[in-house]
Structure formats: structure tokens, C-alpha cells
N, C-alpha and C positions, 0 to 999 in steps of 0.2 A: 629575497631568498635566491636571487640569481647568483650562479657560481658556488653554491653551498651545498654540502651533503650533510644530512643529519639521521640519526637513527629514527626508525619508525616506532611509534608506540606499540604496546603490546595488542592494543585493540585493532590498529591498523594491519597489523602483522596477522592477526587472527582472522580478520575479514578478508584479507588478500588470499590467504590459504584456502579458506572456505569456498571463495568464489573461483579460484583456480581449480580446485577439486571439482566443484560443480561442473565447470566448463568441460573438465577432462572425463567426467564420468556420467554425464547426463546429456541427453539429446536437447539441443537448444533451437527453438523455432521462434520466430517472431511474426505475429500477424498484426497489422495496422488497420484499424477501423476508424472511420470518422463518424462522429454521432452528433446530430442536432440537439443542442441542449437549450435552445431558445426559451422553452416553457419553463425549464429548471431556472435558468437566469431570471426569468420574470418573477417567478415565485420567490426566489432568494432575494431579489431586489426589493420586493413588496414587503418581505417578512423578516429582513435581516436585523432591523432595529429593535422590533418587537422580540424577535429571538434572543438577542444578546441581553436585553433587559430581563427577559423571563428566565433564561437558562444560564446566564453569566459567562456565555462563550460565543465567539464569533461564528456565523453560519457561513461556512465556505463550501465550495463545490465537493469537496472530499466525502463528507458524509453521505451525500446523494450516490456519488459513484460507488462508494463502499457497500451501500445497502443494495444497489443493483448487483454488484459483485457477489455479495452473500446470498442473495436470492438465486442467483445462478448457480452457486456452489450447492445450495439446497436441492435445486431442480436436477443438477447433474453432479452427483457425489463423486463420479470419478475423478473430476478436476480437483476435488478436495482430498483425493487419496494419495497414498504413498506406496511405491512398490519396492519389495525386496527380491532382487533378481537370484540371489543365491538361494532363498527359501522358495523361490517361485510363488509368492504371495502378494496380494494387494490388500491394504489395510484401509478401511473406510472410518475416518474418526467419527466420534459421536457428536462433535460440535464443530463449528467454524472459529478456528483461533487464528485472527488475522493479525499478521505483523505489518507494521507501517515503517517504511524506511525514514529515517530522520538524521538530516545532516547536522552533526555536532562540531564544535572546535576540536574535538578529539578523533573524529572520523565518522563514518556511517555507522549507525546503530539501528537495529530492528526490533524495538520493543513490541510486545504482543498484546492485543486486546483479546482476552480469553472469552469465549462463548458469545462472540460477536453477533451471532445469529439471534440471540435473545434481545438485543437492543434495537431501540427505534432510532430515528435520526437525532433527536436531542441527546439521547443516552451515548450514541456512538460519537457524536460531536464532542461531548464532555470527556469521554474516555480518550480520544485521539489527542485532544488539547492537553490533558493530563499527562499521558505517557510521553508526548513530544517534549513538554516542559520538563519533566523529571530527566528525560534523556540529555538534554541541553544543558540542565543544571548539574549533571553527574549524580542524580539522586535514584537511579534505577536499582531495584533489588534484583538478585538472580532470578527470582520468580517472574519478574517483568520481562525477561528474556526467554521465557519457557518456548520451547519449540513452536513455531507457527505452522499452520496447515496450509496457509496461502498468505502471499504477501503482496502489499500495494505500495508502489512508489510513485510520488507525485513530482516528476520533473517539470511538469507545467508550471509549477509555482516559480520557477526561474526562468520561465519562457520557451521551454523546449516544446517544439511542435510534435515530436515523436521521440521515443527512445528504444533501445533493445536491452532491457534489464536482463540480468542474468537470473535463471530460475535457481532458488536456493536449493541446496541439498535436502532430500526428503520431501520435497513438494513438487507438484507436478505443473505449477503454472505460477506466474507473477503477472500482476496488472500494472502497466505504467501508464499514468494518466498524463495527458498533455495539456498544453495551454489552450485557454478558451479564447478562441478568436472569431471575430465577425467576418464571413466571407460572403461575396454575392453568389447566390444559388437559385436555380429554378426549382421551386417546390410545388407539389401538387397537395395542398392542404386547404381545407375550406375556410381556416382562419387566416 
């Protein structure tokens, strides 16, 4: 593509406009936390083959991180809320509708798992796999893009150690998950 100019797809145009609008109208702050996921990694390694045969979907780290985020949204509903500055109101949704950023040949799409707080790890793993496949195959229905109350992006899947994702309009936060890496650490743990 070097030395070439081409038209953006309507999808890329819409995404770029929405993200630019969010950057211009929403306070953006990034906080980076490092989390020891050794126990999750051991559980995943021990159960991934059984999980695949039982549920028909691979067990990645994403459902674990998603469940943790959803539980945090339930415990701290302000993070799942949206503000309307003109009306001076805060709206607390009745459920957690979690968007998952999916990179597709046509651009970034954020399909939504509605009522994600009602799902367990297998249910969430299945729904994430389903909507990601539909997004990549171009099979999303308009209802699949229903407005998320919170979004998760997994740039760790391409090796990023951290990122600064843009908070989508109408949401108060986005979680960017990073690569799982082994690091030497001094830990105070009886195990």
C-alpha cells in the first residue's frame, strides 16, 4: 500500500468520527495496573482441553478478565453509568452490556454481549467467540451493535504490554487487557 491513497470504508469513517468525537468531548484518563494471573494461568492450562471438548470453544484469558470487570461494574455501578451534562443526570443501566473490540478486515467493530452479568465463564466465552466470528465474517445484525455500557479491548492478543484505549461515547470506562507475560518478581505468598 506504500505510496497509495484510497477511500475509507463507511465503517472506518464512522469509527474514526465516533472516536474523535469521544476524545473531544470526554475526559480521557488511563490507569495501568499489573496483575498476577499465575493462578488463572494454571487453572486455564489444566482445564483448557476439557473446556474445549465440553463447551466447543477455546478457553482464553478474556472470559476471566471479563467476569472480573463485570463483577466490578456490579459492585461499583458508577463505572457502568452514563452522564448527560445538558440534563445534569446520571443513568445507571439495569444490566451490563459489554462491548468487545474486534479487529476485522473492514476495521474495528465493537459488538455487544447483552446482559453479560447474567453469564458464567463458559457462557461468556461462547458469546464472545460467537460475536467475534460474526464480526469477522460480516454477519452482525444491527442488534449485535446495540450500545454497550462498558467496553473491553484485548490488545494483549497482539502482544501489547499496555495501551490507552479511547473511552467510547456514552460510557465512563473501557478496559484494555494486555499481554500475559512471565516476569521475575518477589512475592509474599504461602504457595
